[in-house]
OpenMM code with the backbone's topology and positions (N, CA, C; nanometers):
from openmm import Vec3, app, unit

residues = "MET MET ASP LEU LYS GLU LYS ILE ARG ASN ILE ARG ASP PHE PRO LYS PRO GLY ILE VAL PHE ARG ASP ILE THR THR LEU LEU ASN ASP ALA GLU ALA PHE GLU GLU VAL ILE ASP ARG PHE CYS LEU HIS PHE LYS LYS TYR ASP ILE THR LYS VAL GLY VAL VAL GLU SER ARG GLY PHE ILE PHE GLY GLY PRO ILE ALA LEU SER LEU GLY VAL GLY ILE VAL PRO ILE ARG LYS LYS GLY LYS LEU PRO PHE GLU THR ILE TYR GLN SER TYR ASP LEU GLU TYR GLY THR GLY THR LEU GLU MET HIS SER ASP ALA LEU GLY GLU THR ASP ARG VAL LEU ILE ILE ASP ASP LEU LEU ALA THR GLY GLY THR ALA SER ALA ALA ILE LYS LEU VAL GLU GLN LEU GLY ALA THR VAL ALA GLY LEU GLY PHE LEU ILE GLU LEU THR PHE LEU ARG GLY ARG GLN ARG PHE GLU ASP TYR ASP LEU LEU THR LEU ILE GLN TYR ASP ASP GLU".split()
positions = [
    Vec3(10.6847, 7.8573, 7.2229),
    Vec3(10.6983, 7.9698, 7.3345),
    Vec3(10.8522, 7.9920, 7.3420),
    Vec3(10.8960, 8.1320, 7.3556),
    Vec3(11.0288, 8.1641, 7.3234),
    Vec3(11.0907, 8.1301, 7.4707),
    Vec3(11.2325, 8.1025, 7.4672),
    Vec3(11.3070, 8.0893, 7.6009),
    Vec3(11.3745, 8.1989, 7.6237),
    Vec3(11.2800, 8.2871, 7.7079),
    Vec3(11.3199, 8.4196, 7.7567),
    Vec3(11.4602, 8.4310, 7.8355),
    Vec3(11.4839, 8.3404, 7.9001),
    Vec3(11.6241, 8.3208, 7.9715),
    Vec3(11.7477, 8.3548, 7.8586),
    Vec3(11.7198, 8.3068, 7.7419),
    Vec3(11.8320, 8.3143, 7.6585),
    Vec3(11.8361, 8.4844, 7.6149),
    Vec3(11.7496, 8.5454, 7.6392),
    Vec3(11.7454, 8.7105, 7.5936),
    Vec3(11.8119, 8.7738, 7.7015),
    Vec3(11.8488, 8.7260, 7.8284),
    Vec3(11.9139, 8.7950, 7.9329),
    Vec3(12.0551, 8.7880, 7.9339),
    Vec3(12.1343, 8.9058, 7.9422),
    Vec3(12.2795, 8.9043, 7.9542),
    Vec3(12.3239, 8.8845, 8.0889),
    Vec3(12.4324, 8.8084, 8.1254),
    Vec3(12.4711, 8.8103, 8.2524),
    Vec3(12.5965, 8.8787, 8.2634),
    Vec3(12.6212, 8.9561, 8.3638),
    Vec3(12.7436, 9.0263, 8.3805),
    Vec3(12.7968, 8.9848, 8.5190),
    Vec3(12.9033, 8.9054, 8.5045),
    Vec3(12.9681, 8.8802, 8.6503),
    Vec3(13.0383, 8.9920, 8.7131),
    Vec3(13.0441, 8.9710, 8.8439),
    Vec3(13.1091, 9.0795, 8.9280),
    Vec3(13.0543, 9.2135, 8.9089),
    Vec3(12.9261, 9.2190, 8.8859),
    Vec3(12.8462, 9.3507, 8.8950),
    Vec3(12.7493, 9.3649, 8.9847),
    Vec3(12.7128, 9.4498, 9.0668),
    Vec3(12.7905, 9.5641, 9.1061),
    Vec3(12.9210, 9.5482, 9.1856),
    Vec3(12.9280, 9.4366, 9.2374),
    Vec3(13.0521, 9.3998, 9.3067),
    Vec3(13.0706, 9.2507, 9.2838),
    Vec3(13.2150, 9.2296, 9.3173),
    Vec3(13.2614, 9.0818, 9.3106),
    Vec3(13.1834, 8.9883, 9.3707),
    Vec3(13.1554, 8.8597, 9.2936),
    Vec3(13.0818, 8.7569, 9.3425),
    Vec3(12.9352, 8.7531, 9.2883),
    Vec3(12.8890, 8.8643, 9.2386),
    Vec3(12.7396, 8.8968, 9.1977),
    Vec3(12.7421, 8.8832, 9.0514),
    Vec3(12.6273, 8.8131, 9.0028),
    Vec3(12.5951, 8.7956, 8.8871),
    Vec3(12.4804, 8.8822, 8.8417),
    Vec3(12.4933, 8.9849, 8.7699),
    Vec3(12.4012, 9.0766, 8.7406),
    Vec3(12.3065, 9.0209, 8.6162),
    Vec3(12.1922, 9.0167, 8.6282),
    Vec3(12.0850, 8.9845, 8.5153),
    Vec3(12.0449, 9.1243, 8.4315),
    Vec3(12.1022, 9.1261, 8.3308),
    Vec3(12.0822, 9.2537, 8.2590),
    Vec3(11.9791, 9.2277, 8.1492),
    Vec3(11.8577, 9.3097, 8.1936),
    Vec3(11.7302, 9.2828, 8.0919),
    Vec3(11.7394, 9.3658, 7.9759),
    Vec3(11.8347, 9.4648, 7.9699),
    Vec3(11.8435, 9.5612, 7.8496),
    Vec3(11.8490, 9.4717, 7.7049),
    Vec3(11.9036, 9.3421, 7.7098),
    Vec3(11.9066, 9.2788, 7.5980),
    Vec3(11.7667, 9.2194, 7.5708),
    Vec3(11.7010, 9.1829, 7.6564),
    Vec3(11.5396, 9.1389, 7.6458),
    Vec3(11.4673, 9.2553, 7.5828),
    Vec3(11.4919, 9.3669, 7.6287),
    Vec3(11.4132, 9.4729, 7.6050),
    Vec3(11.4221, 9.5281, 7.4511),
    Vec3(11.5560, 9.5110, 7.4130),
    Vec3(11.5948, 9.5355, 7.2840),
    Vec3(11.5449, 9.4732, 7.1753),
    Vec3(11.4741, 9.3407, 7.2109),
    Vec3(11.4192, 9.2452, 7.1171),
    Vec3(11.2685, 9.2682, 7.1299),
    Vec3(11.2049, 9.3245, 7.0264),
    Vec3(11.0597, 9.3626, 7.0358),
    Vec3(10.9775, 9.2235, 7.0476),
    Vec3(11.0115, 9.1156, 6.9830),
    Vec3(10.9372, 9.0084, 6.9981),
    Vec3(10.9523, 8.9313, 7.1468),
    Vec3(11.0837, 8.9472, 7.2063),
    Vec3(11.0761, 8.9103, 7.3340),
    Vec3(10.9983, 8.9713, 7.4256),
    Vec3(11.0175, 9.1247, 7.4034),
    Vec3(10.9238, 9.2115, 7.5003),
    Vec3(10.7868, 9.2061, 7.4945),
    Vec3(10.7551, 9.1762, 7.3560),
    Vec3(10.5884, 9.1396, 7.3358),
    Vec3(10.5568, 9.0135, 7.3985),
    Vec3(10.6350, 8.9249, 7.3965),
    Vec3(10.6134, 8.7906, 7.4571),
    Vec3(10.5916, 8.8041, 7.6185),
    Vec3(10.6820, 8.8829, 7.6591),
    Vec3(10.6633, 8.9117, 7.8067),
    Vec3(10.5412, 8.9790, 7.8469),
    Vec3(10.4921, 9.0731, 7.7711),
    Vec3(10.3664, 9.1438, 7.8275),
    Vec3(10.2534, 9.0488, 7.8080),
    Vec3(10.2536, 8.9738, 7.6667),
    Vec3(10.1541, 8.8732, 7.6521),
    Vec3(10.1300, 8.7584, 7.7543),
    Vec3(10.2311, 8.7129, 7.8122),
    Vec3(10.2423, 8.6049, 7.8964),
    Vec3(10.1665, 8.6665, 8.0315),
    Vec3(10.2015, 8.7984, 8.0745),
    Vec3(10.1463, 8.8399, 8.2058),
    Vec3(10.0145, 8.8649, 8.1791),
    Vec3(9.9804, 8.9219, 8.0571),
    Vec3(9.8323, 8.9679, 8.0177),
    Vec3(9.7355, 8.8316, 8.0258),
    Vec3(9.7935, 8.7123, 7.9608),
    Vec3(9.7254, 8.5869, 7.9535),
    Vec3(9.6855, 8.5304, 8.0913),
    Vec3(9.8015, 8.5271, 8.1817),
    Vec3(9.7808, 8.4738, 8.2993),
    Vec3(9.6968, 8.5496, 8.3964),
    Vec3(9.7078, 8.6796, 8.3859),
    Vec3(9.6239, 8.7629, 8.5013),
    Vec3(9.5013, 8.8233, 8.4389),
    Vec3(9.4455, 8.8076, 8.3209),
    Vec3(9.3432, 8.8657, 8.2581),
    Vec3(9.2027, 8.7972, 8.3325),
    Vec3(9.2151, 8.6959, 8.4097),
    Vec3(9.1030, 8.6301, 8.4503),
    Vec3(9.0698, 8.6962, 8.5966),
    Vec3(9.1361, 8.7874, 8.6401),
    Vec3(9.1226, 8.8453, 8.7846),
    Vec3(9.0502, 8.9828, 8.7668),
    Vec3(8.9988, 9.0247, 8.6597),
    Vec3(8.9319, 9.1572, 8.6252),
    Vec3(9.0222, 9.2640, 8.7064),
    Vec3(9.1359, 9.2820, 8.6637),
    Vec3(9.2200, 9.3863, 8.7268),
    Vec3(9.1800, 9.5277, 8.6774),
    Vec3(9.1753, 9.6015, 8.7840),
    Vec3(9.1353, 9.7430, 8.7557),
    Vec3(9.2515, 9.8451, 8.7431),
    Vec3(9.3680, 9.8095, 8.8007),
    Vec3(9.4853, 9.8928, 8.7936),
    Vec3(9.6043, 9.8082, 8.8100),
    Vec3(9.7102, 9.8663, 8.7393),
    Vec3(9.8549, 9.7826, 8.7732),
    Vec3(9.9449, 9.8784, 8.8640),
    Vec3(9.9736, 9.8198, 8.9594),
    Vec3(10.0878, 9.8926, 9.0373),
    Vec3(10.2369, 9.8538, 8.9862),
    Vec3(10.2846, 9.9776, 8.9557),
    Vec3(10.4191, 9.9559, 8.8955),
    Vec3(10.5220, 10.0049, 8.9855),
    Vec3(10.6145, 9.9094, 9.0126),
    Vec3(10.7400, 9.9589, 9.1089),
    Vec3(10.8664, 10.0097, 9.0454),
    Vec3(10.8875, 10.1265, 9.1012),
    Vec3(10.9988, 10.2003, 9.0451),
    Vec3(11.1145, 10.0892, 9.0454),
    Vec3(11.2127, 10.0920, 8.9462),
    Vec3(11.1711, 10.1512, 8.8166),
    Vec3(11.1571, 10.0893, 8.7062),
    Vec3(11.2054, 9.9605, 8.7093),
    Vec3(11.2015, 9.8550, 8.6033),
    Vec3(11.0628, 9.8128, 8.5747),
    Vec3(10.9609, 9.8159, 8.6847),
    Vec3(10.8318, 9.7656, 8.6960),
    Vec3(10.7571, 9.8704, 8.5907),
    Vec3(10.7959, 9.9892, 8.5781),
    Vec3(10.7230, 10.0836, 8.4963),
    Vec3(10.7395, 10.0285, 8.3444),
    Vec3(10.8468, 9.9588, 8.3025),
    Vec3(10.8724, 9.9177, 8.1759),
    Vec3(10.7781, 9.8231, 8.1255),
    Vec3(10.7585, 9.7512, 8.2154),
    Vec3(10.6435, 9.6139, 8.2032),
    Vec3(10.5202, 9.6430, 8.2264),
    Vec3(10.4891, 9.7400, 8.3474),
    Vec3(10.3573, 9.7777, 8.3842),
    Vec3(10.2685, 9.8481, 8.2659),
    Vec3(10.3288, 9.9504, 8.2049),
    Vec3(10.2703, 10.0327, 8.1174),
    Vec3(10.1792, 9.9510, 8.0165),
    Vec3(10.2762, 9.8735, 7.9230),
    Vec3(10.2228, 9.7978, 7.8252),
    Vec3(10.1044, 9.6909, 7.8828),
    Vec3(10.1413, 9.6528, 8.0035),
    Vec3(10.0396, 9.5400, 8.0461),
    Vec3(9.9205, 9.6111, 8.0780),
    Vec3(9.9012, 9.7435, 8.1420),
    Vec3(9.7975, 9.8130, 8.1791),
    Vec3(9.7104, 9.8353, 8.0416),
    Vec3(9.8097, 9.8821, 7.9412),
    Vec3(9.7211, 9.9279, 7.8223),
    Vec3(9.6454, 9.7871, 7.7513),
    Vec3(9.7258, 9.6822, 7.7681),
    Vec3(9.6624, 9.5616, 7.7089),
    Vec3(9.5403, 9.5238, 7.7837),
    Vec3(9.5448, 9.5465, 7.9152),
    Vec3(9.4276, 9.4930, 7.9871),
    Vec3(9.3093, 9.6203, 7.9924),
    Vec3(9.3625, 9.7262, 7.9410),
    Vec3(9.2594, 9.8253, 7.9355),
    Vec3(9.2303, 9.9026, 8.0703),
    Vec3(9.3342, 9.9206, 8.1598),
    Vec3(9.3287, 9.9778, 8.2870),
    Vec3(9.4386, 10.1022, 8.3064),
    Vec3(9.4455, 10.1522, 8.4198),
    Vec3(9.5238, 10.2562, 8.4336),
    Vec3(9.6576, 10.1969, 8.5241),
    Vec3(9.7745, 10.2657, 8.5532),
    Vec3(9.8606, 10.2396, 8.6238),
    Vec3(9.8856, 10.3280, 8.7695),
    Vec3(9.9260, 10.2725, 8.8617),
    Vec3(9.9568, 10.3262, 9.0027),
    Vec3(10.1080, 10.3220, 9.0109),
    Vec3(10.1666, 10.4369, 9.0177),
    Vec3(10.3207, 10.4474, 9.0394),
    Vec3(10.3398, 10.4011, 9.1778),
    Vec3(10.4356, 10.3073, 9.2061),
    Vec3(10.4964, 10.2918, 9.3516),
    Vec3(10.6237, 10.3135, 9.3531),
    Vec3(10.6674, 10.4210, 9.3998),
    Vec3(10.7965, 10.5190, 9.3934),
    Vec3(10.8629, 10.5092, 9.5113),
    Vec3(11.0084, 10.5351, 9.4959),
    Vec3(11.0976, 10.5621, 9.6010),
    Vec3(11.0433, 10.7106, 9.6816),
    Vec3(11.0857, 10.7059, 9.8218),
    Vec3(11.0386, 10.8366, 9.8806),
    Vec3(11.0889, 10.9551, 9.8217),
    Vec3(10.9823, 11.0345, 9.8107),
    Vec3(11.0067, 11.1698, 9.7721),
    Vec3(11.0092, 11.1814, 9.6214),
    Vec3(10.9529, 11.1098, 9.5444),
    Vec3(10.9359, 11.1232, 9.3886),
    Vec3(10.7803, 11.1528, 9.3598),
    Vec3(10.7012, 11.1400, 9.4430),
    Vec3(10.5756, 11.1580, 9.4057),
    Vec3(10.5265, 11.3080, 9.4508),
    Vec3(10.4374, 11.3683, 9.3571),
    Vec3(10.4298, 11.5233, 9.3940),
    Vec3(10.2994, 11.5531, 9.4932),
    Vec3(10.2072, 11.4376, 9.5137),
    Vec3(10.0936, 11.4767, 9.5913),
    Vec3(10.0907, 11.4077, 9.7227),
    Vec3(9.9911, 11.4159, 9.8108),
    Vec3(10.0081, 11.3374, 9.9340),
    Vec3(10.0058, 11.2023, 9.9053),
    Vec3(10.1106, 11.1352, 10.0007),
    Vec3(10.1293, 10.9869, 9.9829),
    Vec3(10.1204, 10.9245, 10.1083),
    Vec3(10.1084, 10.7994, 10.1040),
    Vec3(10.1160, 10.6975, 10.2022),
    Vec3(10.2641, 10.6279, 10.1902),
    Vec3(10.3244, 10.5624, 10.2970),
    Vec3(10.4622, 10.5018, 10.2590),
    Vec3(10.4798, 10.3793, 10.3336),
    Vec3(10.5710, 10.2868, 10.2946),
    Vec3(10.5985, 10.1745, 10.3575),
    Vec3(10.7462, 10.1475, 10.3574),
    Vec3(10.8269, 10.1289, 10.4727),
    Vec3(10.9646, 10.0901, 10.4631),
    Vec3(10.9983, 9.9405, 10.4712),
    Vec3(11.0924, 9.9206, 10.4290),
    Vec3(11.1321, 9.7764, 10.3999),
    Vec3(11.2919, 9.7361, 10.4267),
    Vec3(11.3204, 9.6331, 10.4515),
    Vec3(11.4611, 9.5945, 10.4663),
    Vec3(11.5194, 9.5789, 10.3409),
    Vec3(11.6553, 9.6290, 10.3254),
    Vec3(11.7379, 9.6033, 10.2200),
    Vec3(11.8429, 9.5187, 10.2600),
    Vec3(11.9568, 9.4757, 10.1895),
    Vec3(12.0674, 9.4108, 10.2263),
    Vec3(12.1437, 9.4867, 10.3148),
    Vec3(12.1580, 9.6145, 10.2927),
    Vec3(12.2339, 9.7201, 10.3860),
    Vec3(12.1349, 9.8082, 10.4308),
    Vec3(12.0592, 9.8063, 10.4884),
    Vec3(11.9781, 9.9052, 10.5298),
    Vec3(11.8260, 9.9201, 10.5181),
    Vec3(11.7685, 10.0077, 10.4833),
    Vec3(11.6108, 10.0073, 10.4571),
    Vec3(11.5864, 10.0994, 10.3464),
    Vec3(11.4553, 10.0785, 10.2835),
    Vec3(11.4252, 10.1430, 10.1686),
    Vec3(11.2745, 10.1839, 10.1983),
    Vec3(11.2097, 10.2987, 10.1288),
    Vec3(11.0875, 10.3224, 10.1591),
    Vec3(11.0285, 10.3475, 10.0413),
    Vec3(10.8869, 10.2929, 10.0054),
    Vec3(10.8194, 10.3141, 9.8900),
    Vec3(10.7001, 10.3945, 9.9297),
    Vec3(10.6576, 10.4715, 9.8341),
    Vec3(10.5410, 10.5662, 9.8361),
    Vec3(10.4371, 10.5576, 9.7351),
    Vec3(10.3092, 10.5741, 9.7522),
    Vec3(10.1973, 10.5836, 9.6699),
    Vec3(10.1054, 10.6914, 9.6796),
    Vec3(10.0435, 10.7557, 9.6042),
    Vec3(9.9535, 10.8654, 9.6068),
    Vec3(9.8404, 10.8136, 9.7058),
    Vec3(9.7894, 10.9063, 9.8016),
    Vec3(9.6971, 10.8445, 9.8879),
    Vec3(9.5491, 10.8237, 9.8346),
    Vec3(9.5552, 10.8805, 9.7192),
    Vec3(9.4151, 10.8757, 9.6579),
    Vec3(9.4212, 10.7881, 9.5215),
    Vec3(9.5200, 10.6853, 9.5011),
    Vec3(9.5457, 10.6069, 9.3945),
    Vec3(9.4650, 10.5117, 9.3837),
    Vec3(9.4139, 10.4455, 9.4867),
    Vec3(9.3393, 10.3352, 9.4815),
    Vec3(9.1985, 10.3334, 9.5836),
    Vec3(9.1167, 10.2578, 9.5455),
    Vec3(8.9795, 10.2538, 9.6548),
    Vec3(8.9599, 10.1161, 9.6778),
    Vec3(8.8513, 10.0891, 9.7540),
    Vec3(8.7963, 9.9464, 9.8007),
    Vec3(8.7610, 9.8555, 9.6696),
    Vec3(8.7183, 9.8927, 9.5675),
    Vec3(8.6686, 9.8272, 9.4608),
    Vec3(8.7762, 9.7896, 9.3711),
    Vec3(8.9048, 9.8385, 9.3852),
    Vec3(9.0202, 9.8190, 9.3093),
    Vec3(9.0912, 9.6741, 9.3266),
    Vec3(9.1163, 9.6152, 9.2180),
    Vec3(9.2000, 9.4999, 9.2029),
    Vec3(9.3166, 9.5173, 9.1451),
    Vec3(9.4255, 9.5104, 9.2172),
    Vec3(9.5557, 9.5408, 9.1739),
    Vec3(9.6529, 9.4345, 9.1278),
    Vec3(9.7135, 9.4466, 9.0104),
    Vec3(9.8335, 9.3598, 8.9783),
    Vec3(9.9495, 9.4267, 8.9832),
    Vec3(10.0357, 9.3657, 9.0882),
    Vec3(10.1664, 9.4371, 9.1183),
    Vec3(10.2843, 9.3909, 9.0170),
    Vec3(10.3480, 9.4870, 8.9556),
    Vec3(10.4523, 9.4269, 8.8501),
    Vec3(10.5883, 9.4942, 8.8738),
    Vec3(10.6835, 9.4134, 8.8803),
    Vec3(10.8187, 9.4513, 8.9109),
    Vec3(10.9151, 9.3560, 8.8104),
    Vec3(11.0320, 9.3989, 8.7914),
    Vec3(11.1218, 9.3196, 8.7181),
    Vec3(11.1870, 9.1996, 8.7861),
    Vec3(11.2109, 9.2069, 8.9326),
    Vec3(11.2755, 9.1154, 8.9821),
    Vec3(11.2244, 9.0743, 9.1313),
    Vec3(11.2046, 8.9535, 9.1533),
    Vec3(11.1773, 8.9158, 9.2878),
    Vec3(11.3030, 8.8292, 9.3414),
    Vec3(11.3440, 8.9030, 9.4507),
    Vec3(11.4546, 8.8367, 9.5122),
    Vec3(11.4388, 8.7889, 9.6704),
    Vec3(11.4376, 8.8892, 9.7599),
    Vec3(11.3865, 8.8416, 9.8915),
    Vec3(11.2603, 8.8813, 9.9357),
    Vec3(11.2013, 8.9587, 9.8202),
    Vec3(11.0508, 8.9786, 9.8510),
    Vec3(11.0307, 9.1160, 9.9307),
    Vec3(11.1279, 9.1907, 9.9824),
    Vec3(11.0962, 9.3097, 10.0573),
    Vec3(11.0286, 9.4138, 9.9835),
    Vec3(11.0609, 9.4355, 9.8653),
    Vec3(11.0044, 9.5580, 9.7731),
    Vec3(10.8496, 9.5172, 9.7663),
    Vec3(10.8406, 9.3890, 9.7140),
    Vec3(10.7073, 9.3431, 9.6983),
    Vec3(10.6107, 9.3462, 9.8179),
    Vec3(10.6683, 9.2987, 9.9264),
    Vec3(10.5872, 9.3063, 10.0445),
    Vec3(10.5416, 9.4632, 10.0892),
    Vec3(10.6425, 9.5570, 10.0349),
    Vec3(10.6034, 9.6856, 10.0861),
    Vec3(10.4877, 9.7325, 10.0157),
    Vec3(10.5081, 9.6832, 9.8645),
    Vec3(10.4026, 9.7487, 9.7730),
    Vec3(10.2810, 9.6840, 9.7870),
    Vec3(10.2548, 9.5540, 9.8328),
    Vec3(10.1369, 9.4933, 9.8855),
    Vec3(10.0613, 9.5660, 10.0014),
    Vec3(10.1596, 9.6023, 10.0924),
    Vec3(10.1003, 9.6738, 10.2136),
    Vec3(10.0464, 9.8170, 10.1617),
    Vec3(10.1092, 9.8683, 10.0818),
    Vec3(10.0556, 9.9967, 10.0314),
    Vec3(9.9401, 9.9741, 9.9603),
    Vec3(9.9180, 9.8925, 9.8972),
    Vec3(9.7808, 9.8577, 9.8122),
    Vec3(9.6605, 9.8362, 9.9182),
    Vec3(9.7069, 9.7304, 10.0091),
    Vec3(9.6125, 9.7120, 10.1048),
    Vec3(9.5621, 9.8083, 10.2087),
    Vec3(9.6603, 9.9129, 10.2380),
    Vec3(9.6215, 10.0105, 10.3220),
    Vec3(9.5360, 10.1008, 10.2600),
    Vec3(9.5215, 10.0987, 10.1426),
    Vec3(9.4092, 10.1771, 10.0718),
    Vec3(9.2878, 10.1096, 10.0577),
    Vec3(9.2880, 9.9872, 10.1158),
    Vec3(9.1633, 9.9042, 10.1024),
    Vec3(9.1453, 9.8463, 9.9806),
    Vec3(9.2298, 9.8474, 9.8824),
    Vec3(9.2152, 9.7641, 9.7658),
    Vec3(9.2861, 9.6198, 9.7679),
    Vec3(9.2390, 9.5339, 9.6750),
    Vec3(9.2905, 9.3956, 9.6880),
    Vec3(9.4043, 9.3693, 9.5941),
    Vec3(9.4956, 9.2900, 9.6252),
    Vec3(9.6145, 9.2640, 9.5416),
    Vec3(9.5589, 9.1327, 9.4701),
    Vec3(9.5404, 9.1471, 9.3375),
    Vec3(9.4960, 9.0331, 9.2566),
    Vec3(9.6206, 8.9472, 9.2238),
    Vec3(9.7217, 9.0116, 9.2071),
    Vec3(9.8395, 8.9035, 9.1678),
    Vec3(9.9582, 8.9847, 9.1746),
    Vec3(10.0767, 8.9068, 9.1428),
    Vec3(10.1941, 8.9568, 9.1459),
    Vec3(10.2823, 8.9008, 9.0135),
    Vec3(10.3402, 9.0010, 8.9520),
    Vec3(10.4184, 8.9435, 8.8409),
    Vec3(10.5709, 8.9887, 8.8324),
    Vec3(10.6513, 8.9243, 8.8006),
    Vec3(10.7964, 8.9520, 8.7961),
    Vec3(10.8767, 8.8973, 8.6826),
    Vec3(10.9578, 8.9541, 8.6018),
    Vec3(11.0121, 8.8963, 8.4956),
    Vec3(11.1118, 8.7832, 8.5388),
    Vec3(11.1914, 8.8250, 8.6502),
    Vec3(11.2881, 8.7241, 8.6986),
    Vec3(11.2734, 8.7108, 8.8362),
    Vec3(11.2965, 8.5854, 8.8769),
    Vec3(11.3036, 8.5343, 9.0218),
    Vec3(11.4272, 8.4578, 9.0461),
    Vec3(11.5127, 8.5128, 9.1597),
    Vec3(11.6078, 8.4656, 9.2276),
    Vec3(11.5652, 8.3578, 9.3040),
    Vec3(11.5417, 8.2466, 9.2792),
    Vec3(11.4566, 8.1226, 9.3581),
    Vec3(11.5541, 8.0889, 9.4811),
    Vec3(11.6957, 8.0924, 9.4756),
    Vec3(11.7628, 8.0598, 9.5872),
    Vec3(11.7530, 8.1709, 9.6962),
    Vec3(11.7059, 8.2770, 9.6887),
    Vec3(11.6808, 8.3692, 9.7879),
    Vec3(11.5258, 8.3599, 9.8594),
    Vec3(11.4557, 8.2563, 9.8121),
    Vec3(11.3250, 8.2211, 9.8568),
    Vec3(11.2305, 8.3374, 9.8792),
    Vec3(11.2179, 8.4436, 9.8023),
    Vec3(11.1329, 8.5492, 9.8205),
    Vec3(10.9874, 8.4813, 9.8165),
    Vec3(10.9562, 8.4104, 9.7346),
    Vec3(10.8416, 8.3500, 9.6947),
    Vec3(10.7568, 8.3076, 9.8174),
    Vec3(10.8200, 8.2477, 9.9308),
    Vec3(10.7668, 8.1952, 10.0359),
    Vec3(10.6858, 8.3052, 10.0954),
    Vec3(10.7102, 8.4201, 10.0823),
    Vec3(10.6547, 8.5283, 10.1443),
    Vec3(10.5191, 8.5617, 10.0974),
    Vec3(10.4803, 8.5010, 9.9725),
    Vec3(10.3798, 8.5166, 9.9092),
    Vec3(10.2688, 8.3912, 9.8737),
    Vec3(10.2573, 8.3248, 9.9756),
    Vec3(10.1766, 8.2017, 9.9322),
    Vec3(10.0476, 8.2245, 9.9111),
    Vec3(9.9911, 8.3296, 9.9652),
    Vec3(9.8423, 8.3708, 9.9572),
    Vec3(9.8222, 8.4262, 9.8176),
    Vec3(9.9119, 8.4643, 9.7544),
    Vec3(9.8940, 8.5357, 9.6251),
    Vec3(9.9303, 8.4528, 9.5030),
    Vec3(9.8684, 8.5066, 9.4056),
    Vec3(9.8935, 8.4219, 9.2453),
    Vec3(10.0222, 8.5037, 9.2195),
    Vec3(10.1308, 8.4359, 9.2118),
    Vec3(10.2497, 8.5196, 9.1762),
    Vec3(10.3114, 8.4347, 9.0484),
    Vec3(10.3450, 8.5114, 8.9487),
    Vec3(10.3910, 8.4664, 8.8240),
    Vec3(10.5359, 8.5180, 8.8031),
    Vec3(10.6362, 8.4388, 8.7679),
    Vec3(10.7701, 8.4787, 8.7366),
    Vec3(10.7849, 8.4038, 8.5900),
    Vec3(10.8489, 8.4721, 8.5086),
    Vec3(10.8935, 8.4154, 8.3878),
    Vec3(11.0140, 8.3454, 8.3397),
    Vec3(11.1049, 8.4135, 8.4274),
    Vec3(11.2504, 8.3415, 8.4248),
    Vec3(11.2781, 8.3126, 8.5779),
    Vec3(11.3523, 8.2233, 8.5964),
    Vec3(11.3928, 8.1649, 8.7283),
    Vec3(11.5506, 8.1436, 8.7231),
    Vec3(11.6175, 8.1906, 8.8242),
    Vec3(11.7622, 8.1456, 8.8405),
    Vec3(11.7769, 8.0769, 8.9653),
    Vec3(11.8285, 7.9675, 8.9659),
    Vec3(11.8402, 7.8742, 9.0893),
    Vec3(11.9913, 7.8821, 9.1545),
    Vec3(12.0688, 7.9803, 9.0921),
    Vec3(12.1999, 7.9917, 9.1658),
    Vec3(12.2421, 8.1392, 9.1600),
    Vec3(12.3486, 8.1842, 9.2443),
    Vec3(12.3839, 8.3013, 9.2428),
    Vec3(12.4616, 8.3229, 9.1025),
] * unit.nanometer
topology = app.Topology()
chain = topology.addChain("A")
for resn in residues:
    res = topology.addResidue(resn, chain)
    for name in ("N", "CA", "C"):
        topology.addAtom(name, app.Element.getBySymbol(name[0]), res)
């Protein structure tokens, strides 16, 4: 099994001093590493009879599309406010400095759907919590949560003890 952490480029002091940005573009540029990411998610979550993959804007789209194709299911875009063209439901969440809002089409899911939520990063868990609330608001079940990277020092995982959560790369320090 490939060490995916070696495929991530660390950029110090971006976007501001004191922050280490985990740049996934180097992983995405490596076809073998990208394929391994998709395969690991699919292998872990295929046992749940997923019916849809909820992809969180924007980097969740990168991973969620191939995962959905591999599982033989469709995707449900979970986007920032004002980006979807049809009637939506929305959920606000806290950010470091302010709030954000995610939306999903109001007809995207039904009560029989089992949804895998995919995003690139688990930090404090605000975005993922909002995505869960959207899925559950439509009566669907969240079957699991998948993230490429987890910033463990921010303890976002603690918000999701009732869900199967898989992260492929963990960082224990800022």
